[in-house]
N, C-alpha and C positions, 0 to 999 in steps of 0.2 A: 296472145298468149302470156309472151315470158313479158312483154311491157303489165302486164296484171303479174306475175308469179315471184317476180324479184322487187319492187315496194314491198308485196307482203314477205317475204326472205329477212329484208333488213329490220321489217315490227317483229319477228318473231324474235331477230337475235336482240334486238332495245330490250325485250319481254324481257327473254334471260340475260339483258345485261341486269334490269334493274330490279327482276328476282333475288338474284346470286348478289347483290348490294346490300339488300332491306336486310337478307339474312350473316352477312356479313361472310361468307362460300372464297372463297379462290377454290382456281382450277385447274384439274390438272392435264397433259394428254399424253401418252407416253408411245414413240413409239421404236414397237421390237424394230425390226426391216436396217434403222440406220441408229438406234439409240436415244436421240434428241429426246430430248422427256420437255416441255410446255408449258410451265406456270405463269397466271395468271400477275398483274401488276398484285392482286389481291390478295392471292397464293402468299406472294417473297413476300409483304406486312407478315399475313398472319407468320411466316415463319422469320422474322426481322428483321429481312429484307429493306430495302432502300427499295426503288425500281433498275429495275435494269440488273439489278443483285445478283442474279442469277442464275447459275453459268452456265446452261440446263447441258450437266454430268449428272449420272448414277455418284459416282465418287461427292458432290459437292453437297447431295440433299441426303447423301447416309451418314456425315459428319453433322451434319444437322440433327441425329435421332442421340434421345440421349443413350446413353453405354446402356442401361443398361434396362432398355426400349427394344434398341440395335437389331440383334436374335430374335423377340416376336415377333417383330415389325415386320420384317422379312421374313418371319415359317408364314407367317399368313399370306404375303404376295403370292408366293413360292408356292404354296396349297392355291388356292382359287387360281392362281393360275393351272396348274393342273386340269385342276374339277373344269376348267373355264367356266365360275361362276365370279359373283358378288361375293366385297364384300364389307365389315364393316370395323375399323382399329381403333381402339381410342387411347394414346403415347404419350408422352413425354422427350419435348425437344427445344437441346440449350439454345437462344439466341445466342449471335454474336459478342455482347453483352452479359452474356454472360448466364443469364436472367430465363428461371423453364416456367417453360409454359405445357395446358394436353392440349393438344390438338384432337379429333374427329374423327376418317376417312372414309369415303363411301367407296370407295373404282366401281366395277366392272370390266370385266374381261372381253378387249373385241376380238370380233373374228369374222376372215377371209370369205365369201360365198363356201368353198371345202371342209373348214368350222374351224379353218389354221386359228390360232391367235394368231390376234398381230401386231398388242400392246392392251395398251390398258388405261382412261375413262377414270375419272374422278373431279372430284373438292371437297374440303378439306371448309371443316370451321374450327375457330377455340373457341375450346370450355374450360379455360382453366377456370373465368371468375364460379360457373357453378361448380369443376368440382370439390375447390376453395371452401366454397359456401355448404356444401354436404358434407365435406369434413369437417368442419369448424356446427353444424349440429349435427353431426355424428359424434361427436367430442363430450358437448354439449349430452348427452344424447343418455352415455354410459355415464359417464361420470351422476349423472341424476336420477336415475337407473340404481348404481351404487351406492347413492344413498336411500334409494328408497327396500331394498332388500335387508331385512334381517340374519342382523349373528343367530343362528341358528343354538339350539341348546345341543348339548353331545351328551345323551343320559349311559350311564352306564353301560354294560355288559348289551350294548343295541351301536349298529350304524345308522347314521344319516345321511343322507345324502338328495343334496339336493340343483338343479336345471330351472333357471332362464332362461328363452330366447326368442329374439322380435320376429314377430311377422317379417315377412315378403319386405315391407316401407324400410326399415332396418332403420330410420335414423325417428321414427314414430316410439313414444312415450304408450303399453302397454298396463292395463290395469290388471292384469293379475301378482298374487299375491300369493304366499306360504310364508309355514309359522309355524315352528316346537318351538316346547316351555315342558317343564318342570313343576305339577301344580303342591299346593303343600305338603297333599298324602304322598306324595309323590311318584303318580302317574305320569307316563308319555303324555301329557293332549301336542294333537295337530293340529293344522287347518290347511284352507288351499282352496280359496277362487279365483272365481274373471269376475271383473268387470268389463258389465258391456262399452261397449268403442276403442279407439286408442287415443294417444295424447297425455294432454296434460291433465284438463279438470277427472277422465277416469283411475292414473297410475299415482292421483291427490287419493283419490274417494277411496283408492283400492289403500296405498298405504296410512288413510284412518283408520278404514277398516283391520290392517292387523298388530296400528301399536291399539284399538282398543279392543281385542284380541282376545291381543299376553296379559293387558291387568284382566281381563275376566279369569284368564288358565289357571293367570297365580294364586286368586288365590278365595277360587271357587271349586266345585269336581262337575258342576253341574252342565252338561255341551248345550243343553240345552235351553240354557241361559244367558252359555257364550253364544248360542245362533242369536237371542233375541233379544240382547244385547249388541250384534252386529246392527242387527235391524234398526235399531235405537236412536245405533250412531248414525250410516244410513240419511235416517228421516232426519237428522238434526242436521245434517248438510249439504241440503235442500240439494238436491238431483235434479239438474234436468227431472223432464219426465218421461223421457224415455228412455232414463235408465236405470239398467235392474242387476246385480249382483247372485250370479250364480257364489255357492260355497257349501262346502264338508271338512266336520269337525267330529270329536272327538278323542280316547283318548287309548293309550295298551297301558293296560292296568302292571304295578308295581314290578307284577313277577312274572312279564312277559306272558302270562298265559292268555287271556281273553284282550281287546279290544271289543269298542262303542262307540259307535257312527252316527249318524247324522245328518241327512245332504237338504239344504236347499234348491233343488234343482240343477245339484252340481253331479255330475258322471260319479261313480263309484271305482272306491276303489277293489286291485285286483289283489291279488294270496295270490303268492309262491310258496307251495311246500314243495318237495318230496319230485318235483318234476314235473307238475303239474302247477294252470293256472287258471283259479277261477275269479270270476267277479264276484267280489256278497253283493248280496241285493237286501232290500232296503226298502223299510216304508221311506216317502220322499215325500216331503214341502215345496210349496213353488217358491221361489229365487226372491229373496233378499229384495223389498222394495212390492211384490207386489204381493203382498200371502201378510194373512192377516193373523194376530193372535188363537185365535182357535184354529186356525191349518199350522199350530209348531209343535209336535210329537214326541216322542219319545225318544230314545236310541235304542239301536239294535245292537246287542250283541252276543261273538259271536268265541265260540273258542281261540287261539292258536299253537297248530302243530309247532314242534321239534322244529326249531330249522327254516319261523317263516321271514318273507317278505310281504311288505304290501304297497303297493306301484300304484301312486296317486297322481294322477297330471289335471289341467285341465284341457281341452277340449282341441285345440291346435291342434293334440298330434295324433286323434281319430276323423277328424273333419276335409284332409285332404285329400287327395285319387288313388284309389285300392293301385290304378293300374296310367302311366302313360296313356293321356290323349283321353283314357275312362270318367263317365260321368258317373260310376262308383265309387263312393267313397270308404274309406281306412274302415273305420268303425271298429268299435272294441275286441271285433273277436278274435281280427285278425291282430289287434295290442296280445289279446290273450293267447292266439296260437303262438305270434313270436317269442310271448316270454314263455312255452311251453320247448320250444326250438331250446331256450338255455339249458336244460337238462340239468344235473348240479352244481354247476357257471352260475358265481355269484351276479351279483347286482348292481354291479363296483362303477368304476367312472370310465373301465373302459366301452361294459355292455350298454351304462348311460350316450355312449356313442352312435353307437353299433345302431341304440333305437331312434334317433334323432338323424342318421342314414337312412336306415330303412325304413321309413316315411318319408325322408326329401326323396327316395330314390325310386316309388312309385310316387309320389303326383307328380316326378321327371321335374323336378328342383327344391328352392326354397317354397314352406306354409306361410300361405298367407298372412292367419291368426295369429297370434302370439303362443306357445306356445312356455307353458311353468308343471316342472311334474320335482315331485317328493317320494322321498322313496326312506320307510328301514323298513333293518330287518337284523334278529336275532338271532342269532347258533345255538339261543337254549331254550 
């Protein structure tokens, strides 16, 4: 039997070596009892060393870690040793030639038959190209998105705040858009919308719709005409057949006492006043790209109380999970309850930070979809 198993063992070793080579992975083993650390040649190359260049000491390994990363990497390893668990850490190293590289190390704590820690084993990959590529794409995305976001009008005696947060994939441009403009009659026009999908096409469509909406709001007082005009802008842009746009628009009267609201399949604003919050209820038509001219209704008007705030948002804000690991969604009702919890506090920049932190905490991490938030407030 040993005559059969011996070549099988060599075959498995060869297969493992081929897999590690194909994945450009280096391996290590640390023996706690002796303190010896063994690296293969691929791992030495990943750290910028010649074959045999690693002396097997912890001091040399530590010296190769980037000074800003050293404490964090060692803390991850110590935590894994204490928990007798696996670990995964991305960090920088400094090669002997002074160049900086990004590595991803995945390790596992080894145990003896009694469950005592005997050391660690693991593998390392050089992820420098991926990190640089992601960084360049993220910077491009930020630059493009900054160019697509508007400078919002700032009406007198009213506060305007906004947030745009890309979704979990952080590199993808989103199709969410928003704007505020002063109409010829002095009303404060607003819009917020969400183009389906992610990437350059939805982002460009969103920018075109925002620009078209602003042109209409600066020349007329009719939200129905604004929405119809945006539908025409969308149609003339020849979007993909599956693309559609939800959008809410309207205006706050010049005296800040009434709001006109019209929605094309978009979530309606939450009105905050006197420590209470409620979603405004109005008729809606289908999203842009899906409705016909005869489905477009007239705006609904609401009286505004003293010290009001209108909180408008895209569906990314409330479509995350209500609790970690729970399939139930956040929902607008929980956003309302969060707003009620503000009491007499204003919806300021800190409050917006808290709101986004609230939905991410409930979701158990970043929201997959983009989030756009627009806040209009008046103290009169």
